[in-house]
Backbone as a chain_set.jsonl record, in Angstrom:
{"seq": "MSDQRQEPGQNEPGKPNLFQVIWSVLAALFGVQSGRNRERDFRKGKASDYIIVYVILVVALVVGMIVTVNIVLSGT", "coords": {"N": [[130.223, 116.851, 44.423], [129.306, 116.902, 47.822], [128.654, 114.989, 50.71], [128.874, 115.827, 53.248], [127.674, 117.369, 56.149], [127.49, 120.63, 57.349], [127.792, 122.83, 60.113], [126.019, 125.904, 60.695], [127.848, 128.797, 59.796], [130.237, 127.497, 59.66], [131.281, 127.088, 57.165], [132.912, 128.955, 55.977], [135.552, 129.923, 53.87], [137.72, 131.405, 54.706], [139.712, 132.852, 57.378], [138.947, 132.035, 60.853], [136.203, 133.714, 62.479], [135.721, 136.239, 65.095], [133.859, 135.252, 67.013], [134.068, 132.468, 66.576], [136.73, 132.077, 67.315], [136.667, 132.759, 70.048], [134.853, 130.802, 70.94], [136.311, 128.467, 70.344], [138.539, 128.771, 72.028], [137.297, 128.742, 74.556], [136.215, 126.14, 74.49], [138.568, 124.655, 74.344], [139.751, 125.365, 76.784], [138.089, 124.04, 78.591], [138.432, 121.478, 77.764], [136.925, 120.25, 75.718], [137.137, 120.518, 72.995], [136.41, 120.015, 69.582], [137.703, 117.784, 67.098], [137.497, 118.625, 64.447], [137.127, 121.404, 64.642], [139.503, 122.067, 65.929], [141.35, 121.376, 63.971], [140.611, 123.237, 61.974], [141.3, 125.58, 63.333], [144.108, 125.358, 63.537], [144.872, 125.268, 60.872], [143.785, 127.578, 59.582], [143.669, 129.708, 61.354], [145.106, 132.527, 63.17], [147.794, 132.458, 65.388], [148.233, 134.524, 67.224], [145.699, 135.699, 67.576], [144.324, 133.711, 69.012], [145.906, 133.513, 71.296], [145.637, 136.061, 72.474], [142.85, 136.126, 73.034], [142.746, 133.918, 74.748], [144.343, 134.771, 76.945], [142.802, 136.955, 77.861], [140.405, 135.62, 78.573], [141.315, 133.863, 80.585], [142.261, 135.66, 82.519], [139.817, 136.93, 83.112], [138.438, 134.73, 84.172], [139.984, 134.149, 86.482], [139.731, 136.596, 87.908], [136.967, 136.546, 88.269], [136.748, 134.298, 89.93], [138.147, 135.208, 92.192], [136.512, 137.361, 93.005], [134.144, 135.957, 93.556], [134.951, 134.278, 95.689], [135.612, 136.243, 97.59], [133.083, 137.397, 98.009], [131.684, 135.228, 99.112], [133.21, 134.758, 101.428], [132.886, 137.162, 102.788], [130.277, 137.04, 103.507], [130.068, 135.423, 105.702]], "CA": [[129.208, 116.949, 45.459], [129.767, 116.424, 49.113], [127.574, 114.575, 51.598], [129.152, 116.304, 54.593], [126.83, 118.45, 56.648], [128.259, 121.581, 58.121], [127.023, 123.707, 60.974], [126.017, 127.282, 60.2], [129.034, 129.553, 60.155], [131.423, 126.666, 59.572], [131.673, 126.852, 55.793], [133.693, 130.043, 55.443], [136.873, 129.466, 53.461], [138.755, 132.247, 55.287], [140.09, 132.617, 58.772], [137.82, 132.028, 61.796], [135.811, 135.034, 62.987], [135.947, 136.427, 66.531], [133.017, 134.326, 67.771], [134.649, 131.13, 66.448], [137.965, 132.057, 68.113], [136.262, 132.711, 71.463], [134.259, 129.482, 71.183], [137.387, 127.476, 70.322], [139.353, 128.919, 73.236], [136.493, 128.237, 75.68], [136.145, 124.684, 74.388], [139.889, 124.119, 74.678], [139.961, 125.541, 78.227], [137.339, 123.015, 79.31], [138.813, 120.167, 77.258], [135.888, 119.642, 74.895], [137.328, 120.984, 71.616], [136.237, 118.964, 68.582], [138.834, 117.619, 66.188], [137.281, 119.424, 63.239], [137.407, 122.804, 64.973], [140.94, 122.183, 66.21], [142.013, 121.352, 62.67], [140.348, 124.544, 61.36], [142.076, 126.594, 64.045], [145.519, 125.245, 63.209], [145.094, 125.517, 59.445], [143.364, 128.886, 59.078], [143.69, 130.754, 62.377], [146.364, 133.147, 63.565], [148.107, 132.133, 66.78], [148.104, 135.712, 68.073], [144.277, 135.863, 67.913], [143.975, 132.736, 70.047], [146.651, 133.843, 72.516], [145.014, 137.243, 73.072], [141.558, 135.711, 73.595], [143.039, 133.021, 75.867], [144.798, 135.564, 78.087], [141.654, 137.717, 78.364], [139.47, 134.711, 79.237], [141.913, 133.349, 81.822], [142.234, 136.758, 83.493], [138.424, 137.08, 83.527], [138.119, 133.585, 85.023], [140.66, 134.329, 87.771], [139.082, 137.711, 88.595], [135.659, 136.054, 88.682], [136.922, 133.409, 91.08], [138.514, 136.037, 93.348], [135.307, 138.082, 93.424], [133.212, 134.986, 94.147], [135.483, 133.887, 96.996], [135.469, 137.378, 98.506], [131.661, 137.529, 98.352], [131.324, 134.124, 100.008], [133.878, 134.947, 102.725], [132.341, 138.327, 103.485], [128.933, 136.693, 103.966], [130.102, 134.616, 106.932]], "C": [[129.722, 116.321, 46.747], [128.561, 116.094, 49.982], [127.767, 115.103, 53.01], [128.215, 117.438, 54.94], [127.699, 119.353, 57.509], [127.327, 122.444, 58.941], [127.033, 125.107, 60.378], [127.255, 128.03, 60.679], [130.32, 128.766, 60.025], [131.942, 126.513, 58.15], [132.45, 128.0, 55.177], [135.081, 129.539, 55.059], [138.002, 130.233, 54.123], [139.063, 131.893, 56.721], [138.868, 132.663, 59.678], [137.495, 133.447, 62.279], [135.981, 135.072, 64.507], [135.128, 135.456, 67.377], [133.599, 132.905, 67.733], [135.934, 131.007, 67.259], [137.618, 131.945, 69.589], [135.708, 131.33, 71.809], [135.347, 128.398, 71.235], [138.238, 127.55, 71.584], [138.587, 128.409, 74.456], [136.428, 126.706, 75.668], [137.477, 124.055, 74.767], [140.176, 124.251, 76.174], [139.268, 124.456, 79.035], [137.575, 121.613, 78.771], [137.782, 119.484, 76.393], [135.979, 120.094, 73.43], [137.183, 119.826, 70.64], [137.45, 118.934, 67.653], [138.708, 118.486, 64.949], [137.592, 120.899, 63.508], [138.887, 123.021, 65.263], [141.732, 122.223, 64.91], [141.827, 122.689, 61.945], [141.206, 125.626, 62.002], [143.551, 126.556, 63.652], [145.797, 125.572, 61.75], [144.841, 126.96, 59.03], [143.48, 130.019, 60.086], [145.078, 131.313, 62.607], [146.586, 132.877, 65.041], [147.899, 133.334, 67.693], [146.651, 135.964, 68.47], [143.893, 134.956, 69.073], [144.677, 133.054, 71.364], [146.009, 135.028, 73.227], [143.682, 136.872, 73.727], [141.768, 134.817, 74.809], [143.441, 133.815, 77.111], [143.634, 136.341, 78.697], [140.691, 136.808, 79.118], [140.027, 134.159, 80.539], [141.913, 134.425, 82.894], [140.813, 136.96, 84.006], [138.003, 135.94, 84.46], [138.725, 133.742, 86.411], [140.007, 135.466, 88.559], [137.695, 137.293, 89.085], [135.735, 135.145, 89.893], [137.272, 134.21, 92.335], [137.296, 136.774, 93.882], [134.329, 137.131, 94.105], [133.675, 134.568, 95.542], [135.332, 135.015, 98.002], [134.01, 137.583, 98.924], [131.247, 136.448, 99.342], [131.958, 134.341, 101.387], [133.322, 136.136, 103.483], [130.929, 138.053, 104.022], [128.917, 135.894, 105.246], [130.484, 135.417, 108.136]], "O": [[130.469, 115.343, 46.737], [127.57, 116.824, 49.99], [126.931, 114.865, 53.882], [127.986, 118.347, 54.141], [128.53, 118.889, 58.29], [126.212, 122.752, 58.521], [127.95, 125.461, 59.637], [127.656, 127.904, 61.836], [131.398, 129.313, 60.256], [132.964, 125.857, 57.948], [132.635, 128.024, 53.96], [135.716, 128.815, 55.826], [139.141, 129.767, 54.111], [138.735, 130.813, 57.213], [137.856, 133.265, 59.317], [138.39, 134.272, 62.462], [136.339, 134.071, 65.127], [135.638, 134.897, 68.348], [133.617, 132.218, 68.755], [136.204, 129.952, 67.832], [138.203, 131.134, 70.307], [136.052, 130.758, 72.844], [135.295, 127.51, 72.087], [138.615, 126.522, 72.146], [139.159, 127.719, 75.3], [136.569, 126.062, 76.707], [137.506, 123.027, 75.443], [140.775, 123.356, 76.77], [139.796, 124.001, 80.05], [136.982, 120.654, 79.266], [137.754, 118.255, 76.33], [134.982, 120.048, 72.709], [137.773, 118.765, 70.848], [138.127, 119.943, 67.458], [139.702, 119.02, 64.456], [138.242, 121.56, 62.698], [139.455, 124.045, 64.883], [142.669, 123.008, 64.767], [142.778, 123.215, 61.366], [141.768, 126.479, 61.315], [144.171, 127.601, 63.456], [146.86, 126.105, 61.431], [145.587, 127.513, 58.222], [143.396, 131.186, 59.704], [146.087, 130.682, 62.292], [145.677, 133.046, 65.854], [147.437, 133.176, 68.823], [146.392, 136.401, 69.591], [143.217, 135.386, 70.008], [144.094, 132.879, 72.434], [145.851, 135.006, 74.447], [143.423, 137.27, 74.863], [141.046, 134.942, 75.798], [142.935, 133.558, 78.204], [143.492, 136.381, 79.919], [140.208, 137.176, 80.189], [139.281, 134.001, 81.506], [141.603, 134.147, 84.052], [140.614, 137.144, 85.207], [137.286, 136.171, 85.434], [138.052, 133.493, 87.411], [139.756, 135.318, 89.755], [137.295, 137.649, 90.194], [134.885, 135.212, 90.781], [136.757, 133.927, 93.417], [137.075, 136.806, 95.093], [133.748, 137.478, 95.134], [132.871, 134.512, 96.473], [134.962, 134.772, 99.151], [133.74, 137.909, 100.08], [130.535, 136.728, 100.306], [131.302, 134.127, 102.406], [133.29, 136.117, 104.713], [130.452, 138.77, 104.902], [127.851, 135.7, 105.831], [130.555, 134.878, 109.24]]}, "num_chains": 1, "name": "protein.A"}
């Protein structure tokens, strides 16, 4: 028996699902990744999944920043 409480979706024995990969990459980008999730990612995740999600999120962030700056500059 174990006294550890787990969050919903955290007790799967297999690899992390897409939502967990996206959440982990977002948390890592902002520097708030928990040790437990980081450990899960390194033990059960595939590096290629995290790299692909990371690249997509960074490109989306950069494009979002460019669009925001252009909107602000065109308003003046």
